[in-house]
C-alpha positions as CSV (number, residue, x, y, z in Angstrom):
1,X,24.1,177.2,96.5
2,X,24.9,178.2,93.0
3,X,25.0,175.1,90.7
4,X,26.7,175.7,87.3
5,X,27.6,173.5,84.4
6,X,31.0,173.9,82.8
7,X,31.7,172.3,79.4
8,X,35.4,171.9,78.7
9,X,35.7,171.9,74.9
10,X,39.4,171.2,74.4
11,X,38.5,168.6,71.8
12,X,35.7,170.6,70.3
13,X,32.1,169.8,70.8
14,X,29.3,167.8,69.1
15,X,25.8,166.9,69.9
16,X,26.5,163.3,70.8
17,X,29.5,164.2,72.9
18,X,27.3,166.6,74.9
19,X,24.6,164.1,75.5
20,X,27.1,161.4,76.5
21,X,28.8,163.7,79.0
22,X,25.4,164.7,80.5
23,X,24.3,161.1,80.9
24,X,27.6,160.5,82.6
25,X,26.6,163.1,85.1
26,X,23.6,161.0,86.2
27,X,20.8,161.1,83.7
28,X,19.4,157.6,83.4
29,X,18.9,156.0,80.0
30,X,15.4,154.9,80.9
31,X,14.4,158.5,81.7
32,X,16.0,159.8,78.5
33,X,14.1,157.2,76.4
34,X,10.9,158.0,78.1
35,X,11.2,161.7,77.4
36,X,12.4,161.3,73.8
37,X,9.3,159.2,73.1
38,X,7.3,162.3,73.7
39,X,8.6,163.6,70.3
40,X,6.7,160.9,68.5
41,X,9.6,160.6,66.0
42,X,10.1,157.3,64.3
43,X,13.1,155.7,62.5
44,X,15.8,155.7,65.1
45,X,17.1,154.0,68.3
46,X,19.5,155.3,70.8
47,X,22.4,153.5,72.4
48,X,24.4,154.5,75.5
49,X,27.5,152.6,76.3
50,X,31.1,152.9,77.7
51,X,34.2,153.3,75.6
52,X,37.8,154.6,76.0
53,X,39.6,157.4,74.4
54,X,43.4,157.4,74.9
55,X,42.7,155.0,77.9
56,X,40.2,157.5,79.4
57,X,36.9,155.9,80.1
58,X,33.9,157.8,78.7
59,X,30.2,157.6,78.0
60,X,29.3,157.0,74.4
61,X,25.9,158.2,72.9
62,X,24.8,157.0,69.5
63,X,21.7,157.6,67.4
64,X,21.1,154.5,65.2
65,X,19.0,155.3,62.2
66,X,16.6,152.9,60.5
67,X,16.9,152.9,56.7
68,X,15.2,150.4,54.5
69,X,14.3,148.2,57.4
70,X,17.8,148.1,58.8
71,X,19.5,150.0,61.6
72,X,22.6,152.0,60.8
73,X,24.9,154.0,63.0
74,X,25.4,157.6,62.1
75,X,28.8,159.3,62.1
76,X,27.6,162.5,63.9
77,X,29.6,164.7,61.6
78,X,27.2,167.4,60.6
79,X,24.1,168.2,58.6
80,X,23.8,170.8,55.9
81,X,20.8,172.2,54.0
82,X,19.8,170.3,50.9
83,X,17.2,171.3,48.4
84,X,16.7,167.9,46.7
85,X,17.2,164.3,47.8
86,X,17.3,161.1,45.9
87,X,14.9,159.4,48.4
88,X,12.5,160.4,51.1
89,X,10.8,158.8,54.1
90,X,7.3,159.3,55.4
91,X,8.7,160.1,58.8
92,X,11.1,162.8,57.5
93,X,11.2,166.2,59.3
94,X,14.1,167.8,57.4
95,X,13.1,171.5,57.1
96,X,13.6,173.9,60.0
97,X,9.9,174.8,59.9
98,X,8.9,171.1,60.2
99,X,11.4,170.5,63.0
100,X,10.1,173.5,64.9
101,X,6.5,172.2,64.5
102,X,7.5,168.7,65.6
103,X,9.1,170.0,68.8
104,X,6.4,172.6,69.6
105,X,3.6,170.0,69.2
106,X,5.4,167.4,71.3
107,X,4.6,166.4,74.9
108,X,7.9,167.6,76.2
109,X,7.8,170.2,78.9
110,X,8.1,173.9,78.1
111,X,11.7,174.2,79.3
112,X,12.9,171.4,77.0
113,X,11.0,172.8,74.1
114,X,12.4,176.3,74.6
115,X,16.0,175.0,74.8
116,X,15.7,172.7,71.8
117,X,14.0,175.4,69.6
118,X,16.6,178.0,70.6
119,X,19.5,175.6,69.5
120,X,17.8,174.8,66.2
121,X,17.1,178.4,65.5
122,X,20.8,179.4,66.0
123,X,21.9,176.6,63.6
124,X,19.2,177.4,61.0
125,X,20.2,181.1,61.1
126,X,23.8,180.2,60.3
127,X,22.9,177.7,57.6
128,X,20.6,180.3,56.0
129,X,23.4,182.8,55.8
130,X,25.8,180.2,54.3
131,X,23.3,179.1,51.6
132,X,21.6,182.4,51.0
133,X,18.0,181.5,51.8
134,X,15.3,182.4,54.4
135,X,15.5,180.6,57.7
136,X,12.2,178.8,57.2
137,X,13.5,177.3,53.9
138,X,16.6,175.7,55.5
139,X,16.6,172.0,55.0
140,X,18.7,169.6,56.9
141,X,20.1,166.5,55.2
142,X,17.5,163.7,55.2
143,X,19.4,161.4,57.6
144,X,21.1,164.1,59.5
145,X,17.8,165.8,60.4
146,X,16.6,162.9,62.6
147,X,20.1,162.6,64.1
148,X,20.2,166.3,64.9
149,X,16.6,166.3,66.3
150,X,17.5,163.5,68.7
151,X,20.9,164.9,69.7
152,X,19.6,168.4,70.4
153,X,16.4,167.3,72.1
154,X,18.3,164.8,74.2
155,X,20.8,167.5,75.3
156,X,17.9,169.7,76.4
157,X,16.2,166.9,78.3
158,X,19.4,166.1,80.1
159,X,20.1,169.8,81.0
160,X,16.6,170.2,82.3
161,X,16.8,167.1,84.4
162,X,20.1,168.0,86.0
163,X,18.9,171.6,86.7
164,X,21.7,174.2,86.4
165,X,21.6,177.9,87.3
166,X,23.8,178.7,84.3
167,X,26.0,177.1,81.7
168,X,29.6,178.0,81.0
169,X,31.8,176.8,78.1
170,X,35.6,177.0,77.6
171,X,37.0,178.3,74.4
172,X,36.2,175.8,71.6
173,X,39.2,174.1,70.0
174,X,39.0,173.3,66.3
175,X,41.1,171.4,63.9
176,X,42.1,172.2,60.3
177,X,41.8,171.0,56.8
178,X,38.6,169.8,55.1
179,X,35.7,167.5,55.9
180,X,33.0,165.8,53.8
181,X,29.3,166.7,53.8
182,X,26.4,165.9,51.5
183,X,27.6,168.4,48.8
184,X,31.3,167.4,48.8
185,X,34.4,168.5,50.6
186,X,34.2,171.7,52.6
187,X,36.7,173.6,54.8
188,X,37.2,173.3,58.6
189,X,35.6,175.0,60.4
190,X,32.4,174.2,58.5
191,X,30.9,177.4,57.1
192,X,27.8,177.2,59.4
193,X,30.1,176.7,62.4
194,X,32.2,179.7,61.4
195,X,29.0,181.8,61.1
196,X,27.9,180.8,64.6
197,X,31.4,181.7,66.0
198,X,31.1,185.2,64.5
199,X,27.4,185.8,65.3
200,X,27.7,184.7,68.9
201,X,31.3,185.8,69.6
202,X,32.3,182.3,70.6
203,X,36.0,182.1,71.7
204,X,37.8,179.6,69.6
205,X,41.3,178.2,69.2
206,X,42.5,176.7,66.0
207,X,44.9,173.8,66.5
208,X,47.2,171.9,64.1
209,X,45.0,168.7,64.4
210,X,43.7,167.5,61.1
211,X,40.0,167.2,61.0
212,X,36.7,168.7,62.2
213,X,36.3,168.9,66.0
214,X,33.3,171.3,66.2
215,X,30.1,170.2,64.5
216,X,27.2,172.5,63.8
217,X,25.1,170.8,66.4
218,X,27.8,171.3,69.0
219,X,28.4,174.9,68.0
220,X,24.7,175.5,68.2
221,X,24.5,174.1,71.7
222,X,27.4,176.3,72.9
223,X,26.1,179.4,71.1
224,X,22.5,179.1,72.2
225,X,22.9,178.0,75.9
226,X,26.1,179.5,77.1
227,X,25.4,182.2,79.7
228,X,28.9,182.8,81.0
229,X,32.4,182.5,79.5
230,X,34.5,183.1,82.6
231,X,34.9,180.6,85.3
232,X,34.2,181.7,88.9
233,X,37.2,182.7,90.9
234,X,36.5,179.9,93.4
235,X,34.4,176.8,93.1
236,X,34.3,173.1,93.9
237,X,33.9,170.5,91.2
238,X,31.0,168.3,92.5
239,X,30.9,165.8,89.7
240,X,32.5,165.1,86.3
241,X,30.9,163.6,83.2
242,X,33.0,162.5,80.2
243,X,31.5,162.1,76.7
244,X,33.3,160.4,73.9
245,X,33.5,161.7,70.3
246,X,33.3,159.3,67.4
247,X,36.6,160.2,65.8
248,X,40.1,159.3,66.9
249,X,42.7,162.1,67.2
250,X,46.2,162.1,68.7
251,X,44.7,163.6,71.8
252,X,41.7,162.1,73.8
253,X,38.6,163.1,71.9
254,X,36.4,163.8,74.9
255,X,34.1,166.5,76.2
256,X,34.2,166.9,80.0
257,X,31.1,168.3,81.7
258,X,31.6,169.5,85.3
259,X,29.1,170.5,88.0
260,X,30.5,173.5,89.8
261,X,29.4,174.5,93.3
262,X,30.3,178.2,93.8
263,X,29.1,178.2,97.5
264,X,32.7,178.1,98.7
265,X,32.2,179.6,102.1
266,X,30.9,176.3,103.4
267,X,33.8,174.5,101.7
268,X,36.3,176.8,103.3
269,X,34.8,176.3,106.7
270,X,34.9,172.6,106.2
271,X,38.5,172.7,105.2
272,X,39.4,174.9,108.2
273,X,37.7,172.6,110.6
274,X,39.3,169.6,109.1
275,X,42.7,171.3,109.4
276,X,41.9,172.2,113.0
277,X,40.9,168.7,113.8
278,X,44.2,167.4,112.3
279,X,46.2,169.8,114.4
280,X,44.3,168.8,117.5
281,X,45.1,165.2,116.8
282,X,48.8,166.1,116.4
283,X,48.9,168.1,119.6
284,X,46.1,166.4,121.5
285,X,46.4,163.9,124.3
286,X,46.2,160.1,124.2
287,X,42.5,159.8,123.4
288,X,42.0,162.8,121.1
289,X,38.8,162.9,119.0
290,X,38.8,160.8,115.9
291,X,37.3,162.8,113.1
292,X,35.7,160.8,110.2
293,X,34.9,162.2,106.8
294,X,32.9,165.4,107.2
295,X,29.4,165.7,105.8
296,X,29.1,168.5,103.3
297,X,28.4,171.7,105.0
298,X,26.6,174.7,103.5
299,X,24.1,177.4,104.2
300,X,21.7,176.4,101.4
301,X,21.1,173.3,99.4
302,X,18.6,172.5,96.7
303,X,16.6,169.3,97.0
304,X,13.7,167.7,95.3
305,X,10.6,166.8,97.3
306,X,8.3,164.1,96.1
307,X,4.9,163.4,97.6
308,X,2.1,160.9,97.0
309,X,-1.1,160.2,98.8
310,X,-2.2,156.5,99.2
311,X,-5.3,155.1,101.0
312,X,-4.9,151.5,99.9
313,X,-1.4,150.7,100.9
314,X,-0.6,148.6,104.0
315,X,1.7,149.8,106.8
316,X,4.1,147.0,106.1
317,X,4.3,147.9,102.4
318,X,4.9,151.6,103.1
319,X,7.6,150.7,105.7
320,X,9.4,148.5,103.2
321,X,9.1,151.3,100.5
322,X,10.7,153.8,102.9
323,X,13.6,151.4,103.4
324,X,14.0,151.0,99.7
325,X,14.0,154.7,99.1
326,X,16.7,155.3,101.8
327,X,18.8,152.5,100.3
328,X,18.5,154.1,96.9
329,X,19.9,157.4,98.2
330,X,16.9,159.4,99.6
331,X,18.0,162.0,102.1
332,X,14.8,161.5,104.2
333,X,11.4,159.9,104.0
334,X,8.3,160.3,106.1
335,X,4.6,159.1,106.2
336,X,2.1,161.7,107.3
337,X,-1.5,160.9,108.2
338,X,-4.0,162.7,105.9
339,X,-7.6,162.5,104.9
340,X,-8.4,162.0,101.2
341,X,-11.6,162.4,99.3
342,X,-14.7,160.7,100.8
343,X,-13.0,161.3,104.2
344,X,-10.8,158.2,103.8
345,X,-7.9,158.0,106.2
346,X,-4.6,157.7,104.2
347,X,-0.9,158.5,104.3
348,X,1.1,161.1,102.4
349,X,4.5,159.5,101.6
350,X,7.1,162.3,101.4
351,X,10.6,161.9,100.0
352,X,13.5,164.3,100.1
353,X,16.3,163.6,97.6
354,X,19.0,165.2,95.5
355,X,17.6,166.4,92.1
356,X,19.8,163.9,90.2
357,X,18.0,161.0,92.1
358,X,14.5,162.0,91.2
359,X,14.0,159.2,88.6
360,X,15.3,156.5,91.0
361,X,12.9,157.7,93.7
362,X,9.9,157.7,91.3
363,X,10.8,154.2,90.2
364,X,10.8,152.9,93.8
365,X,7.5,154.7,94.7
366,X,5.7,153.3,91.7
367,X,7.2,149.8,92.2
368,X,6.7,149.4,95.9
369,X,3.5,151.3,96.7
370,X,0.0,151.5,95.2
371,X,0.6,155.1,94.0
372,X,-0.4,156.0,90.4
373,X,0.8,159.6,90.5
374,X,3.0,161.9,92.5
375,X,3.9,165.6,93.0
376,X,7.4,166.9,92.9
377,X,9.0,170.3,93.4
378,X,12.4,171.9,94.2
379,X,13.1,173.4,97.6
380,X,16.0,175.1,99.3
381,X,17.0,173.8,102.7
382,X,19.4,175.2,105.3
383,X,22.1,172.9,106.5
384,X,24.2,173.2,109.5
385,X,27.9,172.4,109.1
386,X,28.5,169.0,110.6
387,X,31.0,166.3,111.1
388,X,31.1,162.8,112.7
389,X,33.5,162.4,115.6
390,X,34.2,159.3,117.7
391,X,34.4,159.6,121.5
392,X,35.2,157.1,124.2
393,X,32.7,156.5,127.1
394,X,33.8,156.0,130.7
395,X,33.4,152.2,130.3
396,X,35.7,152.2,127.3
397,X,33.1,151.8,124.6
398,X,33.5,154.0,121.5
399,X,30.5,155.8,119.9
400,X,30.1,158.1,117.0
401,X,28.6,161.6,117.6
402,X,27.4,164.1,115.0
403,X,28.7,167.6,115.8
404,X,26.8,170.5,114.3
405,X,27.5,174.2,114.8
406,X,25.6,177.5,114.3
407,X,26.8,181.0,115.0
408,X,29.6,179.6,117.3
409,X,27.3,177.3,119.2
410,X,27.9,173.6,119.0
411,X,25.4,170.7,119.2
412,X,26.1,167.0,119.7
413,X,23.9,164.2,118.5
414,X,25.0,160.6,119.3
415,X,24.4,158.1,116.4
416,X,21.5,155.8,117.3
417,X,23.0,152.5,116.2
418,X,26.1,153.1,118.3
419,X,24.0,154.1,121.2
420,X,21.8,151.1,121.0
421,X,24.8,148.8,120.9
422,X,26.4,150.6,123.9
423,X,23.2,150.3,125.9
424,X,23.0,146.6,125.3
425,X,26.6,146.0,126.1
426,X,26.5,148.0,129.4
427,X,22.9,147.0,130.2
428,X,22.1,150.6,131.0
429,X,19.4,153.0,129.9
430,X,19.5,155.1,126.7
431,X,19.4,158.5,128.5
432,X,22.4,157.6,130.6
433,X,24.6,156.5,127.7
434,X,23.4,159.4,125.6
435,X,24.4,162.0,128.3
436,X,27.8,160.4,128.7
437,X,28.4,160.5,124.9
438,X,27.3,164.2,124.7
439,X,29.5,165.2,127.7
440,X,32.5,163.3,126.3
441,X,32.1,165.0,122.9
442,X,31.7,168.5,124.5
443,X,34.8,167.9,126.7
444,X,36.9,166.6,123.8
445,X,36.0,169.4,121.4
446,X,36.5,172.1,124.0
447,X,39.9,170.8,125.0
448,X,38.8,169.5,128.5
449,X,39.1,165.8,127.7
450,X,42.1,163.6,128.1
């Protein structure tokens, strides 16, 4: 499965809009705070909330800066180089060189560092051209520097967490007129934004809307990370995240981030089977198969595997932990007997989950077991196309059966809970009821049933 991120920039793009949209795709606030703390950057707080733009609900991300002992929201317009400031703070990292050192020396993983540094370098190059100075001498506005560091690093953290094969952006829509910066009023697009548009051949559309819609941070993200400009011919939108901008325009000031699945063969197969099932119900006899919502079918699927070894956790505790993991969305869990150091008998708790659910699974493992560390890695798994059908047994009871297929061969697996209830009602053995359910499903699907 190819997993792409598409950013729809029809109201421009900014750093805070990007982070908001990515958190709306499933990055938890606790995880983002935990990762940002690895920067060891003081003087700010983040706030993630919900808002509405033209009655469209969206995530809102704000960096609240601490000045003179008080917290102040920042407008997220844009930062420009400045050579002299009326005040300074001990925590200031306002030159490109200082920012690069801060990120490089942080405890963030290498992928996040690489993305963050790439974005900052693209912006610094543009600012250097505008102001006629070497890149290493570019200074960001005192307050804007902290704001930009958090926005850019947070965006990189979210992108790494969500794990995309590539990033696509639409053409960037921009307004007109002028906007304010530290040195006074400047034209829209801002000079640095225009430089990035030119240097990186960013497709742009100028609109009659008054005001700035593309900030340098937003342009930097689009310029540095966009790998593709053209949407695939066929894809499925798996999830949509909506990030709000701070300004109000006549249109909804939002950035939409979409997860695209380009593995459309499985989707087409699912649609064809659903259409076939519908036709069978129309033409079928009195007790035609009832088809419930199909489970996503595909040849390959990326999952996260988490593992931890514990030798001091009771069976009851592990059992309860597995129940909690499944309740939180784990695809599967298992406990495997192992021997740890000093030949101590133990269990390896293994969890398979969707990549977006990693943080939730980790929280459950650390909360419900005695584990103090775990391993995690990405794997591809093969999945058979499947759907849930309902069949009627000879005694009139209905049970659900999972139908899977591979190279034209069909397999039927009755659902356990339904089988258990049918056995108790009929006071018959599990193998008997199971055989009747499989036979009924086979006959129905092959047109032999009534």
